C-alpha positions as CSV (number, residue, x, y, z in Angstrom):
1,M,98.9,98.3,78.5
2,A,97.0,98.8,81.8
3,N,95.0,102.1,81.8
4,T,91.6,101.5,83.3
5,V,90.6,102.8,86.7
6,I,88.2,100.6,88.7
7,A,85.8,102.4,91.0
8,A,84.4,99.8,93.3
9,G,82.3,99.6,96.5
10,H,79.2,101.3,97.8
11,I,76.6,102.4,95.2
12,C,73.0,103.6,95.8
13,L,70.3,105.8,94.4
14,D,70.3,109.4,95.9
15,I,66.9,111.1,96.1
16,T,67.3,114.8,97.1
17,P,64.2,116.9,97.7
18,V,64.9,120.5,96.7
19,F,63.8,123.0,99.2
20,P,62.6,126.3,97.7
21,A,65.0,129.3,97.7
22,G,64.7,131.2,100.9
23,T,64.1,128.2,103.1
24,Q,66.2,129.2,106.1
25,Q,64.8,127.5,109.2
26,E,66.3,125.4,112.0
27,I,65.9,121.7,111.3
28,S,64.0,121.2,114.6
29,E,61.5,123.8,113.5
30,L,61.2,122.8,109.9
31,L,60.9,119.0,110.4
32,R,58.1,119.0,113.0
33,P,55.7,116.0,113.2
34,G,52.5,116.5,111.2
35,K,53.9,119.4,109.2
36,L,53.5,119.6,105.4
37,I,56.7,120.9,103.8
38,N,56.5,122.1,100.2
39,T,59.5,121.2,98.0
40,D,60.5,121.6,94.4
41,A,61.0,118.6,92.1
42,A,63.4,116.0,93.6
43,Q,66.9,115.5,92.2
44,V,67.4,111.8,91.5
45,H,71.0,110.7,90.9
46,T,73.3,107.8,91.5
47,G,75.2,108.0,94.8
48,G,77.8,106.1,96.8
49,S,81.5,106.0,96.2
50,A,81.5,103.7,93.2
51,A,79.1,106.0,91.3
52,N,80.1,109.4,92.6
53,T,83.9,108.9,92.3
54,G,83.7,106.5,89.4
55,L,81.5,108.7,87.1
56,A,83.5,111.8,88.1
57,L,86.7,110.0,87.1
58,K,85.0,109.1,83.7
59,L,84.0,112.7,83.1
60,L,87.5,113.9,83.9
61,G,88.8,111.8,81.0
62,N,89.7,108.4,82.5
63,E,88.8,105.0,81.3
64,V,86.6,103.7,84.1
65,R,84.9,100.4,85.1
66,L,82.3,100.4,87.9
67,L,82.1,97.5,90.3
68,G,79.0,98.0,92.5
69,K,76.2,95.7,93.7
70,I,72.5,96.4,93.1
71,G,69.3,94.5,93.4
72,K,67.0,93.4,90.5
73,D,64.3,96.0,91.5
74,S,63.0,99.3,90.4
75,F,65.7,101.3,92.1
76,G,68.4,99.0,90.7
77,G,67.0,99.6,87.2
78,M,67.3,103.3,87.7
79,V,70.9,103.0,88.9
80,K,71.7,100.8,85.9
81,A,70.1,103.2,83.5
82,L,71.8,106.3,85.0
83,T,75.3,104.7,84.9
84,E,75.0,103.2,81.4
85,K,74.5,106.6,79.8
86,Y,78.1,107.4,80.9
87,G,79.4,104.4,79.0
88,V,80.6,102.5,82.0
89,G,79.8,98.9,83.0
90,G,80.5,96.4,85.7
91,L,77.4,96.6,88.0
92,I,76.7,93.3,89.8
93,E,73.0,92.4,90.0
94,D,71.8,90.3,93.0
95,A,68.1,89.2,92.9
96,G,68.3,88.4,96.6
97,S,69.1,92.0,97.7
98,A,67.4,95.4,97.6
99,T,69.2,98.2,95.9
100,S,70.7,100.7,98.3
101,Y,69.1,104.2,98.5
102,S,69.5,107.5,100.3
103,V,67.1,110.3,100.9
104,V,69.3,113.4,101.2
105,L,67.9,116.4,103.1
106,A,70.0,119.4,102.0
107,I,68.2,122.1,103.8
108,P,69.7,125.6,103.2
109,G,71.8,126.8,106.2
110,N,72.1,123.3,107.7
111,D,74.4,120.3,107.3
112,R,72.9,117.4,105.3
113,I,70.8,114.7,106.8
114,F,70.9,111.2,105.2
115,L,68.2,108.5,105.4
116,H,70.1,105.5,104.1
117,C,69.4,101.8,103.3
118,T,72.7,99.9,102.7
119,G,70.9,97.1,100.8
120,A,73.0,95.0,98.4
121,N,76.2,96.8,99.5
122,D,76.1,94.6,102.7
123,S,76.8,91.4,100.7
124,F,79.6,92.8,98.5
125,S,82.7,90.6,98.8
126,A,86.1,90.1,97.2
127,A,84.5,87.3,95.1
128,D,82.3,89.9,93.4
129,I,85.4,91.2,91.5
130,P,86.0,89.3,88.3
131,E,89.6,88.3,87.6
132,A,89.2,89.6,84.1
133,A,88.4,93.1,85.4
134,L,91.9,93.4,86.9
135,D,93.7,92.6,83.6
136,D,93.9,96.2,82.3
137,A,93.6,98.2,85.6
138,V,96.2,100.7,86.7
139,L,94.3,101.9,89.8
140,F,91.6,100.3,92.0
141,H,89.6,102.8,94.1
142,F,87.3,101.4,96.8
143,G,84.9,103.4,98.9
144,Y,82.7,103.3,102.0
145,P,83.5,100.0,103.7
146,P,81.7,101.3,106.9
147,L,78.4,101.0,104.9
148,M,79.2,97.5,103.6
149,K,78.8,94.8,106.2
150,R,81.1,92.2,104.7
151,M,83.9,94.7,104.6
152,Y,83.9,95.6,108.3
153,S,82.8,92.3,109.8
154,D,85.4,89.8,111.2
155,G,88.0,92.5,111.8
156,G,88.0,93.6,108.1
157,R,89.4,90.3,106.8
158,E,87.3,90.5,103.6
159,L,88.5,94.0,102.9
160,E,92.1,92.9,103.5
161,A,91.7,89.9,101.2
162,M,90.3,92.0,98.4
163,L,93.0,94.7,98.6
164,R,95.8,92.2,98.9
165,R,94.5,90.4,95.8
166,V,94.3,93.6,93.8
167,R,97.9,94.6,94.8
168,E,99.2,91.2,93.8
169,H,98.4,92.2,90.2
170,G,100.6,95.3,90.5
171,I,97.5,97.6,90.6
172,A,97.7,100.7,92.8
173,T,94.9,100.9,95.4
174,S,93.1,103.8,97.0
175,L,90.6,103.7,99.8
176,D,87.9,106.1,100.9
177,M,85.8,105.8,104.1
178,A,82.3,106.9,105.2
179,A,80.8,108.5,108.3
180,V,80.0,106.0,111.1
181,D,77.0,106.1,113.4
182,P,78.6,105.3,116.8
183,S,75.4,103.4,117.8
184,S,75.3,101.2,114.7
185,E,76.9,97.8,114.2
186,A,79.6,99.5,112.1
187,G,80.2,102.0,114.9
188,Q,80.9,99.2,117.3
189,A,83.5,97.6,115.1
190,D,87.2,98.0,116.0
191,W,88.3,100.3,113.3
192,Q,91.8,100.6,114.6
193,E,92.1,96.9,114.1
194,I,90.5,97.0,110.7
195,L,92.8,99.8,109.5
196,S,95.9,98.1,110.9
197,R,94.9,95.1,108.9
198,V,94.1,96.8,105.6
199,L,96.3,99.9,105.3
200,P,99.4,98.0,104.4
201,Y,97.6,97.1,101.2
202,V,96.5,100.8,100.5
203,D,98.6,103.1,98.4
204,I,96.4,106.2,98.7
205,F,94.1,106.8,101.7
206,V,91.5,109.5,101.3
207,P,89.2,109.7,104.4
208,S,87.5,112.7,105.9
209,F,88.7,114.1,109.1
210,E,85.5,113.1,111.0
211,E,85.8,109.5,109.8
212,L,89.5,109.1,110.6
213,C,89.2,110.8,113.9
214,F,86.4,108.5,115.0
215,M,88.4,105.5,113.9
216,L,91.9,106.3,115.2
217,D,91.5,108.9,118.0
218,K,88.2,108.6,119.9
219,P,89.2,111.0,122.7
220,R,90.0,113.7,120.1
221,F,86.7,112.9,118.3
222,E,84.7,113.3,121.5
223,R,86.5,116.6,122.4
224,L,85.8,118.1,119.0
225,D,82.3,116.7,118.5
226,R,80.0,119.7,119.3
227,G,76.9,118.3,117.6
228,G,77.5,120.3,114.4
229,D,80.2,120.5,111.7
230,M,83.3,119.2,113.4
231,T,85.6,120.8,110.9
232,E,84.4,124.4,111.5
233,G,87.4,126.3,112.8
234,L,89.5,123.2,112.8
235,K,93.2,123.8,113.3
236,L,94.6,121.4,110.6
237,E,98.2,121.4,111.6
238,E,97.3,120.5,115.2
239,E,94.4,118.2,114.7
240,A,94.5,116.7,111.2
241,L,98.2,116.3,110.4
242,P,98.8,114.0,113.4
243,L,96.0,111.7,112.1
244,A,97.7,111.6,108.7
245,A,101.0,110.6,110.3
246,K,99.3,107.9,112.3
247,A,97.6,106.5,109.2
248,L,101.0,106.4,107.4
249,S,102.5,104.6,110.3
250,M,99.9,101.9,109.9
251,G,101.1,101.1,106.4
252,C,99.6,103.2,103.6
253,R,101.8,105.3,101.4
254,A,99.9,108.6,100.8
255,V,97.1,110.3,102.8
256,L,94.7,113.1,101.8
257,I,92.3,114.0,104.6
258,K,89.2,116.0,103.6
259,C,88.4,118.6,106.3
260,G,85.3,120.2,104.9
261,A,85.4,124.0,104.8
262,A,88.7,124.0,106.7
263,G,90.5,122.5,103.7
264,M,92.6,119.5,103.3
265,V,95.9,118.0,104.6
266,Y,98.2,115.7,102.7
267,K,101.2,113.6,103.8
268,T,103.3,111.0,102.1
269,A,105.6,108.2,103.2
270,D,109.4,108.0,102.7
271,K,110.9,107.0,99.3
272,E,111.3,103.3,100.2
273,K,107.6,103.0,100.9
274,M,106.7,105.1,97.8
275,L,108.6,102.7,95.7
276,N,106.2,100.1,96.9
277,V,103.2,101.8,95.3
278,G,101.3,99.5,92.8
279,A,103.8,99.1,89.9
280,R,101.3,99.8,87.1
281,L,100.9,103.4,88.4
282,A,104.6,104.2,87.9
283,I,104.6,107.0,90.4
284,D,107.7,109.3,90.7
285,A,108.9,108.2,94.1
286,D,111.4,111.1,94.4
287,A,108.7,113.7,93.8
288,W,106.3,112.0,96.2
289,A,108.5,111.0,99.1
290,D,108.2,112.8,102.5
291,K,105.8,115.5,101.5
292,E,103.2,117.2,103.6
293,G,101.1,120.3,103.5
294,I,97.8,122.1,104.2
295,Q,95.5,123.0,101.4
296,P,92.8,125.7,102.1
297,C,89.5,125.5,100.3
298,F,88.9,127.6,97.2
299,V,86.0,130.0,97.3
300,P,83.0,128.6,95.3
301,E,80.8,130.7,93.1
302,C,77.8,129.6,95.2
303,V,76.8,126.7,97.5
304,R,73.8,124.6,96.6
305,S,74.7,121.2,98.1
306,A,77.8,119.4,99.4
307,T,76.5,116.1,98.2
308,G,79.3,114.2,96.5
309,A,81.8,117.0,97.0
310,G,84.3,114.7,98.8
311,D,84.0,112.1,96.1
312,A,84.5,114.7,93.3
313,S,87.6,115.9,95.2
314,I,88.9,112.4,95.3
315,A,88.3,111.9,91.5
316,A,90.2,115.1,90.8
317,Y,93.0,114.0,93.1
318,L,93.3,110.5,91.6
319,T,93.2,112.0,88.1
320,A,96.0,114.4,89.0
321,V,98.0,111.5,90.4
322,L,97.5,109.5,87.2
323,R,98.7,112.5,85.1
324,G,101.9,112.9,87.1
325,Y,101.2,116.0,89.2
326,T,103.1,116.6,92.4
327,P,101.4,115.9,95.8
328,K,100.9,119.7,96.3
329,E,99.3,120.1,92.9
330,C,97.1,117.0,93.5
331,A,95.8,118.5,96.7
332,E,95.1,121.9,95.1
333,L,93.2,120.2,92.3
334,A,91.2,118.2,94.7
335,A,90.2,121.3,96.7
336,A,89.3,123.1,93.5
337,E,87.1,120.4,92.3
338,G,85.3,120.3,95.6
339,A,84.6,124.0,95.3
340,C,83.1,123.4,91.9
341,C,81.0,120.4,93.0
342,V,79.1,122.3,95.7
343,T,77.7,124.7,93.1
344,S,75.4,121.8,91.9
345,Y,72.8,119.7,93.7
346,D,74.4,116.4,92.6
347,A,77.9,115.0,92.6
348,L,78.5,115.5,88.8
349,G,76.8,118.6,87.7
350,G,79.5,121.0,88.8
351,L,82.6,119.1,87.6
352,V,85.3,121.1,85.8
353,P,88.1,119.5,83.7
354,I,91.5,119.3,85.4
355,E,93.2,121.7,82.9
356,E,90.5,124.4,83.6
357,L,90.9,124.0,87.3
358,K,94.7,124.4,87.0
359,A,94.2,127.5,85.0
360,R,91.9,129.0,87.6
361,I,94.4,128.2,90.4
362,D,97.3,129.6,88.5
363,G,95.1,132.7,87.7
364,G,94.8,133.5,91.4
365,W,91.6,131.7,92.5
366,E,90.8,133.0,96.0
367,T,91.1,130.6,98.9
368,A,89.1,130.7,102.1
369,G,90.7,133.2,104.4
370,G,93.1,134.2,101.7
């Protein structure tokens, strides 16, 4: 019986210098040329969608297989060692590539800054997925194609081929995106064309608001881009729900848009389309058809870093889908897990089991503005 969740796509090593408590300076003042900045011991963890969402899925009780590409170098050895302790396999080693890494600057009072090398992720292709890996999979989650050159080149044909192949096995698919630097090669790609090509093969689409707005509505993106957190004060019904509707019209069957501190929005397709979700998932089409809503954030105990919070939210959302929760409950659990994740410096340290999250929600967990 199919029961494994595949978490595939971008994987890297995240190196996060920890700034001492009380560090509250503007980035332009703190990061001046020639200045020595004292930090505490660095946090070193796996990063990227495959690791962040995949390992979170594992910790939330799912059977998980990772499919990410690393180099045969020191960073690759660290990624392999860090993932193996969770009892998941599937990493692809490529001697001709460097392992991807990120330096994450999580300076208190400021949004994160990433210094990122895409490395081996750029050569990831549909051929890297072994046929045997699909035999027992119920769900295939793929993340961060904007950081994987083969996935966005040539109008996204490689991404389309991969998702189409997976769905031909009756496996449900989910797709996450990543922020795009407008000046980069990925930023110059025609993402409307790419999404038009791939979304018919996506059951669950889980992008952030910034990512989807950049890809599907550039005028809206430019209007809202004020050089800071685009989601601050965002009116979800006016700005995010129309994007969810547009994504559904392009072929996917359920959309969850992560909107930072503003919350989340969710929207699902009609019953006929929900019946077309990957057969192995056995989703209740009646319960999932024609649903939409706005989910505010839950108030976290503290905020240390937002690193991996979106991926943790997705892991909770997908776990809830697999366990038969309704769309509203799935969105609630996603928001709740995100609130727990930000209490830790990494993507996994703050994770809380789904059952405990549900108990907290049912117990009246306060929401932002609530």
